[in-house]
C-alpha positions in Angstrom: -14.8 -1.5 12.7 -11.9 -3.7 11.7 -11.3 -3.1 8.2 -8.9 -6.0 7.1 -7.1 -7.4 4.1 -5.8 -10.8 3.7 -2.8 -12.1 1.9 -0.2 -9.5 2.8 3.3 -10.4 1.6 2.7 -12.2 -1.7 5.2 -9.7 -3.3 6.5 -6.3 -2.5 4.3 -4.5 -5.0 1.2 -6.2 -3.8 1.8 -5.6 -0.3 2.4 -1.8 -1.0 -0.9 -1.8 -2.9 -2.6 -3.3 0.1 -1.2 -0.4 2.4 -2.3 2.2 -0.1 -5.8 1.5 1.5 -4.7 2.7 4.8 -4.7 6.6 5.5 -2.8 5.7 8.6 -0.1 4.2 6.6 0.3 7.0 4.1 -2.4 6.0 1.7 -5.8 6.8 1.4 -8.7 4.6 2.7 -10.2 2.8 5.9 -7.9 -0.2 6.0 -6.6 -0.5 9.6 -5.6 -4.3 9.7 -3.8 -7.0 7.6 -2.6 -10.5 7.8 0.5 -11.8 6.3 1.3 -15.0 4.4 4.7 -16.0 5.8 5.2 -18.9 3.5 5.4 -16.3 0.7 9.1 -16.1 -0.7 8.7 -12.3 -0.4 7.6 -12.3 3.2 10.9 -11.1 4.8 11.0 -8.2 2.3 7.3 -7.2 2.6 7.6 -7.6 6.6 10.4 -5.2 6.6 8.3 -2.6 4.5 5.5 -3.0 6.9 7.2 -2.9 10.1 7.5 0.7 10.7 3.8 1.2 10.1 3.0 -1.6 12.6 5.6 -0.6 15.4 3.8 2.8 15.1 0.5 1.3 15.9 -0.8 2.6 12.4 -2.1 -1.0 11.5 -2.8 -4.3 13.0 -0.7 -7.2 11.6 -1.8 -10.8 12.1 -0.6 -14.2 10.9 -2.5 -15.6 7.8 -2.1 -19.3 8.4 -1.7 -20.9 5.0 -2.0 -24.6 4.7 -3.4 -24.6 1.1 -1.4 -22.7 -1.3 2.1 -22.9 -2.5 5.4 -23.9 -0.6 5.1 -25.3 3.1 7.5 -24.7 5.9 7.4 -28.3 6.7 9.1 -30.8 4.6 7.2 -33.9 2.9 8.7 -36.1 5.2 7.4 -34.5 8.4 4.1 -33.6 7.0 2.9 -36.4 4.2 -0.6 -35.5 4.4 -0.3 -31.7 4.2 2.7 -31.5 1.9 3.4 -33.3 -1.5 6.8 -34.6 -2.7 7.5 -31.0 -4.4 7.2 -29.4 -1.0 4.1 -27.7 -2.0 0.8 -27.8 0.1 -1.4 -30.5 -1.6 -4.7 -30.5 0.6 -8.0 -28.5 -0.4 -10.5 -27.5 2.2 -12.6 -30.3 1.5 -9.7 -32.9 1.6 -8.9 -31.5 4.9 -12.4 -31.7 6.3 -12.6 -35.5 5.1 -9.2 -36.6 6.4 -9.9 -34.8 9.8 -13.0 -37.0 10.2 -11.3 -40.0 9.5 -8.7 -42.4 10.9 -6.0 -40.1 10.2 -7.2 -37.4 12.3 -4.6 -37.6 15.0 -1.7 -37.6 12.3 -3.5 -34.7 10.5 -3.7 -32.6 13.7 0.1 -33.1 14.5 1.1 -31.9 11.1 -1.1 -29.0 11.3 0.3 -28.3 14.8 3.9 -28.5 13.5 3.3 -26.4 10.3 1.4 -23.7 12.4 4.3 -23.5 14.9 6.8 -23.1 12.1 4.7 -20.3 10.5 4.2 -18.6 13.9 7.9 -18.7 14.6 8.6 -17.2 11.2 6.2 -14.5 11.8 7.5 -13.7 15.4 10.8 -13.4 13.7 9.6 -10.4 11.9 7.2 -9.0 14.5 8.8 -10.2 17.7 6.5 -7.9 19.8 3.5 -10.0 18.7 4.2 -12.8 20.9 2.1 -11.3 23.8 -0.5 -10.2 21.4 -0.8 -12.6 18.4 -3.6 -12.1 15.9 -4.4 -15.1 13.5 -6.7 -15.8 10.7 -6.2 -18.3 7.8 -6.2 -18.8 3.9 -9.5 -19.9 2.9 -10.5 -20.1 6.6 -9.2 -23.5 7.1 -8.8 -23.0 10.7 -12.5 -23.3 11.5 -12.0 -27.3 10.4 -12.2 -28.5 14.0 -8.9 -30.7 13.5 -7.2 -27.6 12.3 -8.6 -25.5 14.9 -7.2 -28.0 17.4 -3.7 -27.9 16.0 -3.5 -24.1 15.7 -4.5 -23.6 19.3 -2.0 -26.1 20.4 0.8 -24.5 18.3 -0.1 -21.1 19.7 0.4 -22.6 23.3 3.4 -24.4 22.2 5.1 -21.2 21.2 4.3 -19.3 24.4 2.0 -16.9 22.6 -1.2 -15.0 23.9 -3.8 -14.5 21.5 -5.2 -11.0 21.1 -7.7 -11.7 18.2 -8.9 -15.2 16.4 -11.1 -14.4 13.5 -14.4 -16.3 13.5 -16.0 -16.4 10.1 -19.2 -17.4 11.1 -21.0 -14.8 9.1 -24.6 -13.5 9.5 -26.6 -13.2 6.2 -29.2 -11.0 7.2 -27.6 -7.6 6.7 -26.8 -8.6 3.2 -30.6 -9.4 2.5 -31.8 -6.2 3.8 -29.9 -4.2 1.2 -31.2 -4.9 -2.2 -28.2 -3.7 -4.2 -25.9 -5.7 -2.0 -28.3 -8.7 -1.9 -28.1 -9.2 -5.8 -24.5 -9.7 -5.5 -24.6 -12.6 -3.1 -24.0 -16.1 -4.9 -25.3 -19.4 -4.1 -22.0 -20.9 -3.9 -21.1 -18.5 -1.3 -24.3 -19.0 0.7 -23.3 -22.8 1.0 -19.8 -21.9 2.2 -21.5 -19.6 4.6 -23.6 -22.4 6.0 -20.9 -24.8 6.2 -18.4 -22.3 8.2 -21.1 -21.4 10.6 -21.9 -25.2 11.2 -18.0 -25.8 11.8 -17.9 -22.9 14.2 -20.7 -24.3 16.2 -18.2 -27.2 16.5 -15.4 -25.1 17.7 -17.1 -22.5 19.7 -16.6 -24.3 23.1 -12.7 -24.3 22.5 -12.7 -20.6 22.0 -10.9 -19.1 25.0 -13.2 -17.1 27.3 -10.1 -14.8 27.7 -10.4 -13.5 24.2 -13.1 -10.8 23.4 -16.4 -11.7 22.3 -15.9 -13.0 18.4 -16.4 -10.0 16.1 -19.2 -9.9 13.7 -17.5 -11.1 10.4 -18.4 -10.1 6.9 -16.5 -11.1 3.9 -17.8 -14.5 2.8 -21.1 -13.8 1.0 -19.4 -11.5 -1.4 -16.0 -13.1 -1.3 -13.8 -12.0 -4.1 -16.2 -9.0 -5.0 -16.3 -7.0 -1.6 -16.3 -3.8 -3.3 -20.3 -4.1 -3.0 -19.9 -4.3 0.7 -18.9 -0.6 0.7 -22.4 0.4 0.1 -23.3 3.0 2.8 -26.7 1.2 3.8 -25.0 -2.1 4.2 -22.2 -0.5 6.3 -25.1 1.4 8.6 -26.8 -2.3 8.9 -23.8 -3.9 10.0 -22.5 -1.4 12.5 -26.2 -1.2 14.0 -26.0 -5.0 14.5 -22.8 -4.5 16.2 -24.1 -2.2 18.5 -27.0 -4.1 19.3 -24.8 -7.3 20.0 -22.0 -5.4 21.8 -19.4 -6.6 19.3 -16.7 -5.3 16.9 -17.0 -5.8 13.3 -14.5 -7.5 11.0 -15.1 -6.5 7.4 -12.6 -8.5 5.2 -11.3 -7.5 1.7 -8.8 -8.8 -0.7 -7.3 -5.7 -2.5 -4.0 -7.4 -3.3 -3.9 -8.6 -6.8 -0.6 -9.4 -8.9 0.3 -8.2 -12.3 1.3 -11.7 -13.6 0.9 -15.4 -12.6 4.5 -15.8 -11.9 4.1 -13.8 -8.7 1.3 -16.5 -7.3 2.4 -18.8 -4.7 1.2 -21.5 -6.9 1.0 -20.5 -10.3 -0.2 -23.7 -11.5 -3.3 -23.7 -9.3 -5.9 -22.1 -11.5 -8.2 -20.9 -8.9 -5.7 -19.1 -6.9 -4.2 -17.7 -10.1 -7.5 -16.4 -11.4 -8.4 -14.9 -8.1 -5.1 -12.8 -7.8 -5.4 -11.6 -11.3 -9.1 -10.8 -11.2 -9.9 -7.1 -11.9 -12.0 -7.4 -8.6 -8.7 -7.0 -6.9 -8.3 -3.5 -8.0 -11.9 -2.9 -7.5 -12.1 -3.8 -4.0 -8.8 -1.6 -3.5 -10.6 1.2 -5.0 -13.8 0.7 -2.7 -11.4 0.7 0.3 -9.8 3.8 -0.9 -13.4 5.6 -1.0 -14.2 4.4 2.5 -13.5 6.6 5.5 -12.0 5.1 8.6 -14.3 4.3 11.4 
């Protein structure tokens, strides 16, 4: 089972908190994978902290492609759709979806491709061995938007990378429904997000490389932001049983990396992101991970 934490790299303290969930990295818990926000000002420092664990094979490290929060690597002149005059990302998931379906589709794909290339290059500067085994997911799962999917795959090829793992957040809901204590925590808004991402994946699936392993069974959306409830033993047994039946790996996504004050956020002025990182659920997810045994 791939037990994963997004958002590594926001700050050194936040990144250390994430790795406290990994027994293999000197902490306590089941965490065996994480992905980094290379656009974070603290990325270089946090990458240096993580590198010994990554090099020793203690934990998987991937690129957490970011197109929605905080400063971009592209300039506003080079990416006028993605990036505002202040150099910050300016498009929400919904706005990307709308633009990608309209007359600016080709321009949008070019901007995503360019920004993704810049983020891949920054990631490889810190983890050069990853060029031949790149792992990728994205902030808010934007890479399932077909235009973003196309731009990302083109960027990976441009940079001469070989993908080892690409997250496919097309999540089955049935396992959540089978465990009452977990089912009660699933919100209607997350069910809608689940349906949207599954629909987008049906549009992208034909472009998923046959050279890659069968997509992992993904879990982390129906309880997004409150994944401590997914550590329920009956739920874990249910998803592992489904994985065995389908001959697939499982990816279980957590967000255990909170911040102590809003100034640490990539976009402190963005209320949704700020509240997410400051939520007590970050500590609750961290504690749940630390109670889990590695699989």
